[in-house]
TIZADREN-666351 format. One line per field, with one value per residue (C-alpha): residue in three letters; x, y, z. Coordinates in steps of 0.05 Angstrom, whole numbers. Each point is the difference from the previous one (the first is absolute). Layout:
<pts>
torlum	Ala_...
c1	X_...
c2	Y_...
c3	Z_...
</pts>
This chain:
<pts>
torlum	Met_Ala_Glu_Gly_Thr_Pro_Ala_Val_Ala_Arg_Pro_Ala_Lys_Val_Ile_Val_Gly_Ala_Glu_Glu_Leu_Lys_Ala_Met_Val_Ala_Gly_Ile_Phe_Ala_Ala_Arg_Gly_Ala_Thr_Ala_Val_Asn_Ala_Gly_Ala_Val_Ala_Asp_Ala_Leu_Val_Trp_Ala_Asn_Leu_Arg_Gly_Val_Asp_Ser_His_Gly_Val_Ser_Arg_Val_Thr_Arg_Tyr_Leu_Glu_Leu_Phe_Asp_Lys_Gly_Glu_Ser_Asp_Pro_Asn_Ala_Met_Pro_Thr_Val_Thr_Arg_Pro_Arg_Val_Ala_Ile_Ala_Ile_Val_Asp_Ala_His_Ala_Ala_Pro_Gly_Pro_Val_Ala_Met_Ile_Arg_Ala_Ala_Asp_Glu_Ala_Val_Thr_Cys_Ala_Arg_Glu_Ala_Gly_Ile_Gly_Trp_Ala_Ser_Ile_Arg_Gly_Thr_Val_His_Thr_Gly_Ala_Ile_Gly_Tyr_Tyr_Ala_Ser_Arg_Ile_Ala_Asp_Ala_Gly_Met_Ala_Ala_Val_Gly_Val_Val_Ala_Gly_Val_Pro_Asn_Met_Ala_Tyr_Val_Gly_Ala_Lys_Gly_Ala_Ala_Val_Ala_Thr_Ser_Pro_Leu_Ser_Val_Ala_Val_Pro_Ala_Gly_Lys_His_Glu_Leu_Val_Leu_Leu_Asp_Met_Ala_Thr_Ala_Val_Met_Ala_Leu_Gly_Arg_Ile_Ala_Gln_Leu_Lys_Ala_Ala_Gly_Lys_Glu_Leu_Pro_Pro_Gly_Val_Ala_Leu_Thr_Ala_Asp_Gly_Glu_Pro_Thr_Thr_Asp_Pro_Ala_Leu_Ala_Lys_Val_Pro_Thr_Pro_Val_Gly_Gly_Ala_Lys_Gly_Ala_Gly_Met_Ser_Leu_Val_Phe_Glu_Met_Leu_Ala_Ser_Gly_Leu_Ala_Ala_Asn_Pro_Ile_Val_Ser_Ser_Tyr_His_Ser_Gly_Thr_Arg_Glu_Gly_Arg_Arg_His_Arg_Gln_Asn_Ala_Phe_Leu_Leu_Ala_Ile_Asp_Ile_Ala_Ala_Phe_Leu_Pro_Leu_Ala_Glu_Phe_Thr_Ala_Thr_Ile_Asp_Asp_Thr_Val_Asp_Ala_Ile_Lys_Ser_Leu_Pro_Pro_Ala_Ala_Asp_Thr_Asp_Glu_Ile_Leu_Met_Pro_Gly_Glu_Arg_Gly_Arg_His_Thr_Ala_Arg_Asp_Arg_Ala_Ala_Ser_Gly_Ile_Pro_Leu_Gly_Pro_Lys_Val_Trp_Arg_Glu_Leu_Thr_Gly_Ile_Ala_Thr_Ala_Leu_Asp_Val_Pro_Val_Pro_Ala_Thr_Pro_Lys_Leu_Asn
c1	2202_47_-29_-14_0_-62_-48_-3_-71_-27_-32_-76_-28_-59_-59_-39_-60_15_-53_22_72_-18_-40_59_51_-46_-9_75_9_-59_29_65_-33_-26_-70_-50_1_76_6_-49_38_65_-32_-36_63_41_-52_-10_72_-8_-62_39_57_48_12_65_-42_-57_-14_71_16_-41_60_40_-53_-2_76_-5_-52_46_59_-41_12_-74_-62_-61_-47_30_-49_27_-10_-11_17_-24_50_-33_-66_34_49_-7_58_-15_44_-5_30_29_-68_1_7_-70_-31_39_-4_-76_-9_47_-37_-66_31_29_-69_-31_53_-11_-75_14_60_0_65_15_69_8_68_8_52_29_-39_25_-7_-55_-15_-19_-5_-47_-53_-2_3_-59_-38_9_-22_-64_-18_3_70_68_56_75_33_71_32_70_34_64_55_1_17_64_15_42_73_-8_13_-53_-71_-6_-73_-67_-40_-49_-65_-42_-73_-42_-75_-38_-75_-29_-71_-18_68_22_47_70_44_75_32_75_62_63_38_5_-29_-27_31_-65_1_73_-20_-55_49_47_-56_-17_73_1_58_-5_4_66_5_-51_42_68_34_17_69_-32_12_-55_-34_-56_-1_-59_34_57_-43_1_-7_-49_22_-38_-44_34_64_10_-72_-30_51_-14_-76_9_44_-48_-59_38_12_-73_-33_48_19_-71_-17_60_23_64_16_59_45_-17_14_68_18_13_-42_-46_-59_18_-5_-69_-54_-47_-32_-27_-45_-44_-65_-25_-74_-22_-73_-9_-66_37_36_-53_-63_18_-32_43_63_-18_-18_71_28_-45_26_71_-10_-34_58_51_-41_-14_75_28_24_72_21_-23_-48_-73_-26_28_-13_-11_34_-38_-38_39_-15_-74_-2_34_-47_-61_28_20_-65_-35_47_38_68_59_48_66_2_51_-44_-61_35_24_-68_-39_52_-7_-76_-4_46_-44_-66_-20_-44_36_-36_-25_12_47_11_68_29
c2	1958_-21_-20_-74_-9_-39_36_-29_-20_35_-49_7_35_-28_47_-6_38_45_-31_-71_18_34_-61_-47_44_10_-75_-11_47_-29_-70_24_24_70_18_9_76_3_-46_43_63_-27_-25_65_42_-46_-4_76_7_-49_37_64_-31_-1_-74_2_12_-46_-75_-17_17_-57_-47_52_6_-76_-1_51_-44_-60_38_25_73_11_-28_-12_3_59_53_71_39_75_52_73_43_64_15_8_-58_-75_-49_-66_-59_-50_-58_-23_-4_2_72_10_-23_51_56_-5_3_61_35_-8_24_61_17_-8_47_51_0_20_47_22_-38_-73_-33_-75_-30_-74_-41_-67_-23_-35_15_52_-5_63_57_37_-50_26_73_-14_-31_64_41_-42_32_69_15_14_-48_-8_-67_-25_-68_-14_-68_-40_33_-23_65_40_64_51_-6_-67_-70_-53_1_57_22_-28_14_34_18_63_10_63_-2_64_-3_40_18_-11_-33_-65_-10_27_-56_4_-68_-4_-35_38_-46_10_-70_-45_-69_-33_33_-20_-71_4_23_-56_-51_30_-3_76_47_56_73_33_30_-45_-48_-20_-68_-29_33_68_3_26_-55_-9_-76_-17_-64_41_57_-4_72_50_72_58_44_68_-25_35_24_-69_-26_57_-11_-73_17_51_-48_-51_51_18_-67_-41_53_16_-74_-12_-56_21_-38_33_7_-71_-27_31_-26_-66_-43_-55_35_64_-37_-28_22_52_66_61_54_59_24_71_15_73_16_54_22_22_53_22_-26_-63_26_63_-42_-49_58_26_-69_-4_68_-23_-63_39_49_-55_-40_62_13_-13_-72_-16_-36_-73_11_-18_19_36_-47_14_-43_-66_10_-52_-51_16_-10_-67_-19_13_-42_-57_1_-11_-48_-34_4_-28_-43_-29_-76_-7_40_-39_-67_20_24_-59_-48_31_1_-73_-22_36_-25_70_5_25_42_-51_28_60_30_4_62
c3	936_-56_-68_-3_76_19_47_69_17_62_49_0_61_39_6_65_25_59_46_-17_13_65_23_-14_35_60_3_1_59_37_-10_30_63_-13_22_-56_10_-1_-59_-39_19_-28_-63_-12_7_-45_-55_4_-21_-57_-24_-4_-37_59_-9_40_63_-18_7_-21_72_29_1_38_54_7_7_56_34_-6_28_59_-22_-10_33_-45_59_37_24_2_65_5_52_-2_39_-25_-35_-68_7_-7_7_-34_22_-57_39_-67_-34_-76_-24_-27_65_42_-52_-9_76_2_-57_37_65_-34_-27_69_30_-55_11_72_-8_-73_-13_18_1_4_11_-18_36_-21_-60_-63_-74_-6_-75_-39_49_-46_20_72_-21_-45_58_40_-60_-4_67_-32_26_-28_18_5_10_6_11_28_-7_1_-42_-72_-38_-10_37_-37_21_35_-27_1_26_50_3_-24_-63_47_-37_7_-17_1_-14_-16_-12_-58_-20_-73_-10_31_58_-10_26_3_14_-9_26_18_-48_-75_-7_55_10_-18_-69_-9_15_-52_-53_19_-7_-69_-22_-11_12_52_-20_18_70_33_41_25_7_68_-9_-12_-75_-47_-40_-50_10_46_20_30_27_76_24_-29_-7_32_-44_-8_32_67_0_-1_49_47_-5_19_59_30_-12_41_55_5_-13_42_51_19_3_46_-47_-36_-63_-36_61_22_-70_-3_69_-35_47_-24_32_-37_-67_15_-49_29_-17_35_-29_14_-30_7_-10_-10_10_-52_30_62_-42_-49_-35_-38_-64_2_7_-56_-46_9_-16_-62_-23_11_-40_-56_-1_-11_-49_-43_-11_-69_-2_-13_-63_-3_58_-12_69_61_58_74_53_3_-65_-40_55_-2_-75_8_56_-43_-56_45_39_-66_-35_56_33_-41_40_-25_-6_57_48_-21_10_69_22_-26_27_70_-5_-22_56_50_-31_-20_-62_-63_-53_-51_-69_-2_-69_-34_-33
</pts>
């Protein structure tokens, strides 16, 4: 900042307790037709993301869910159905239910399959925005299992060598239980930066780092207002990951997204997602304590390495999010003023109680 240039005041954030926020969000979804169980499921998944600092996948997404309800692309009261073609396989048809509703059902089905067969695979067909996929991998890990999860969606990310949006920013999560250490939880998009995070930087008036996004014409940009297409992490590697995730998640669910999108039809451009969750019953391979001891030793080996310059602590996947969750569980979740105005405006219009005295930061 140049000398003499006045500092721009940052808008104060509203600090809300996690349980209060969860109650308000659940109330909004219930008022829009979701069952109490489904409304609570969506609220829990969204607030989980906020607690861990993944605000781009948290309660700021409430307005997007409501838009999908209004367009008829999602059904707040849909009840997923399940078929079990084989003992280790569950196919969950979401019937356009909100993502967390379908994904929680799928996580539980994958665990059930794994209890019977050692490994359980749940394919999810035709849901909408799933939120942070790490939430569902963590749910499987809570059952003492390891987990792998992938989501495929409508193209919004570049593919190396192609112009425009070609594949989705398909996320991947892997959960590995430990013993004395906490859960190792990888949760990543195949894009350098997710669209939700780009939107956050735009709202904050901040510039994007180079190499994060392209304009609608396919030109690199650091202006979040012009950023329309995220770039894949690792170039061809991230693009290839997204493509094979689509092939597995959508192919096995018999619900193609990428090919339908590029057909140019209106139906092909409709918002929808597919996914799969894999649960691995560790006890089917070896005693759980033996496995977790190996994971603990691996964590210790990495954490005992000499840290690089300017590094205070070597972190495991998911560790930064856990630190943030502990802080926010104690002090509250910070929400930008725009998100807070939107949420409270929706809640008031639906006669849903709003937390009375949120703090400002």
